[in-house]
N, C-alpha and C positions, 0 to 999 in steps of 0.2 A: 504495497501500498502506501503511495507517495504521500509524503507527512512533510511538515514544515518544522518542526521538533529537532535536538541533533539524537541519534543513536549510542543510548546511553550503555551500552551493550560492550565490551571488551571483545579482542576476539577471543576463541579459545585457548589461545596460548596461554592466557594470562590468567587463566585459573588453578588452582592444586589441583594436584595429581587424582588424589581422593575425590573430590569432585567434580571432574572429569566426565569419571564413571558415570555417572547419575545425570545427568548433563541430558534434557531428551532429544533424539537426534531429528537431522532438518527431514526425515524420512517419517515421521511420525508425525513432524506439523506439515509435512505435505498432504500425509491420506488424512490427520482429520480436519481440514480446509476443502475439501475435497471430499468430504460428508456432509457439506451442509448445500442449499442450491443457492442462486445467486438472492433470494427474496431471504430468507435463513441470515445470509452475511450481510443485507445491505442495510437488515436494523439494528446488526451489532454495528458497523462503520456509521448509523447514524448518532449510537450512542455514545462509540469513541470521538465521534467529533466537537457532539455539546462538551464532554468534558475539557477536551482543549481548549475549544472557547472559555471557561472556565476557569481553564487553568494554564493559561497557555504563557511560553516562558520570554524572560524579558533577551532583547539584543543581547545584553554581555551577563557574561556567568555572575559577574560580581558588579556591587552599586551601594555607592556611597548617600545617607542622606544625611543634609548639614540642619540643625535647628539651632533658630539663637533667643535665648529667654533674657531678661533683664540685666541678670549677674553673671551668665555665664552664657558657653554655648557646647551644642553635643554633635559630633562627630559620627557616624553609626557606617557599618559598613555590612550589609548583608550578603555571602557566599554562601553557596549548597554545601550540602554533607560531600562522604568523599561517597558512600553507596548507603543500599538502601535493599535491605531483605520484604518483600512481601512472602510473609506464610499464608497456603492455602490452604483449607482441609472442605471434607463434604457442605459443611455447613455455609462455606461462602464460593459455593463453586462457579454460582452461577455470574454470567456478565457483568449483571446488573453492580453485585454486590464487589468483585474483585478489581474491576475496571473502576469501579469511583476509589479505590486505594493506587492503584497500579498508574492510572492516567495522570495524577500530580507528582507523585515520583517520577515521571518520563519527563513530566515537562519543568520540574522541581533543578534542570539542567546538573542530576549527580552524575557522578563517574562512571559509576554501575550500578545498575540493577537488578533484582536475582528473584526468579517467581518460586519458590520453595513449595513444591506439596507437597502432605503430609501422605506417604504412601509408596509403591513401587509404582516403575514410570509406566508399564502394562497399566494404570490404574489410573493414570491421569486421564480425565473426563477429553472427550473430543471439544467439548464446546469453548474449554481453558484452552486448549492451543491454538480452535480458527481462533477465538477471540487474540491470544497472545498472537497470533501472524498478524491479526488486519491491527496491531496497534505498534506495531516492530519490535515487540518484546521476543529477541531470540535463546535470552537465557533461561530456561527452566528446568527445576530439578525436581526429582522429586525422592523422597527421604523417609525412613526413619525415624523415631525418636530418638536412638540413641545418636545416628547419625545427624539430626538437628540439635540436639545437646553440642555434639563440637563446632558444627560450627556456628554454632552464637557463641559457644567460646574461643574460639581462632576469629570473629571478629570484634569481640571483646579484645582481644590482644594483640590484636594487630594494630591499637594506638588511633586508628583514622576517626575522624565525627562519621558517625553513620545512624539510622535510622532501623528498627526493627521493627515491622506491623504483624499483626495474627489476631488470630480468634481467640476470640473470649471461649474458651471451652475447656472441658476438664481437662484431654491431652493437654492442651497448653498452659495449662493450671499448672499442673504437676512436673509436666516439664523445667519449667521457672522455678520451680520449687525446691530442685535438686542442687544440693549444696554446692557443685561444680559448677554450677551457672552461673550461684548468688556471690560467688565467690570472683567468676571472671567480672560479672557487669559491676561491683561495687568498684567506686572508680573509673569506670570505664569512659569512653564520649558517646558509648551507643544511650539512643531515647527508643524508649520503647514505649507503643503505642496501642493498646487493648482495640480490638475490633467487636461488637456486640451486634450481629446481625436485628436486626428489626423482629421484633413480636408478635405485635396487633397492629396485621394487616388487615386492608379491606379494599374490595371495589365495590364501585358504584357504575351500573350502566343507567342509561338515558334509554336508550334504543338497541338490539341483539346484537348489532356490527361494533360496537365498540368494545376495546380490551381485549380483540380476540386470543381467546382460552390456549391457542400453538403458540402465539409469541406472548404470553405470559410465563408460561414452561420454558420458553428458552431463554428467556431477558430471567425470571425472577427466581429459576429452580428451585427447589428445596421448600421456598415460602411456602406458609401457608394463609390463604386470604377467605376471610369472610364475605362473603358475597352478598349484594342486596340489589333493588332495584327489577331491569327489565333482565330474563336470565339468556343466555345469547343462542337462540334458538327465533324463527319467524314464529309471530304471531303470539310470541311468547306479549299479558297484558301489560299495561304501563303500568308505571307503581303512584301511589296516590302522597300528598305532599305533608302527612301523617310517616306514610313510613319512611320518608326518605329525616325527615325530624329525627324519627329515634334512630336512622343507623349513625349521624349521622353525629351525636351525642357523644357518643363515648371520643376519648382519645385515643389516637393510632400514633404509633411508631412511621407506617406509610401508608396512604391511603390513593388510589390510583379512582380519578372521578372525574367526569366531564369536566371541559373548559369552563363553562357558564354554572358550576357547584365550587369549585376549584377555594375560591377567597370563602367561604360559608361552613368551613370545614374545620377541627380542633385535631391537627396531626402535622408528627415532627417538620413530615417530607409530606405533600403533596403533591402529583403528578397526573397532568390533565393528558389527553388525546395528543399525539404529534412527538408526546419526549417518552415516549416508554421507554424500559429499562434504567429511566434517572434515579439516583439515589447520592446520599451525602453523608457520610462518616461525621459525626459532631469531633471525634477525634485526629480530623486528616484536615488539617490547614496549612496555607504556605510556608509557615513561622516555621510546622515540624520540620520541614529541611531544608532550612536554612543556619548555619552558624551565626553569629552574631556579634562583631566586636563593639568596643563604645569608645569612643577620646571625648572625656572632658575640660577643656580649656576657659578660659577667659578672653 
């Protein structure tokens, strides 16, 4: 896919010997890409394009910001971290979820970005590899718990500033609680950000053709949605105002709703037609991927 942001993936020769053996080969990417129709890939392309617009990288890797106050001035230099490791598992395999973390990492201009899927290489879902192929993410590894621990310990010991994103699941809670990992992280230059997938999710339809189930399945994967409004079948009866009032009242992490209703909900993220697949991690901000140095002077 043609991109405007820089390739954050170094050559294969830059990788540790042990990690290279667990990198998904190019042929596997090609097979996964071919497994999806042009229409399916177009949905993911649109999602990647929207994330790129949200996190468009600056033209320069570093930038200075100077602020003048009455008694002093402050100059701040912002530069990207050296690397980002994005751990994923079955809970955030869906493109809507992992691309919401991967695209800000790529657009941060970090030197190296690694996607690491828990499990064996054969278990990496095709949809993950297809989305990474479209995003230009070439480095995808598959590791078990012991090797994930090794990766974190080595990253912490490298001395470089880096970011580790991981699902807030029991597996990763246990991994990060290991004594060797805690010891390595203490005093390291790593920033850790745990990602909690949306739990309370809903879909409301005013017409049967809104939010096709096949598209929901591709983009949001394992998320469970409470469904309201018109059923996605022709001839379904239209909902009344009372049904909408009842459906919209509970606060939700994620709600898919027609554009006309999007401003009338209590949801952390509301997605209207045309933006299907969108999600935003509260923990993933531009500042997460930047190191900051400051000078105070009069």
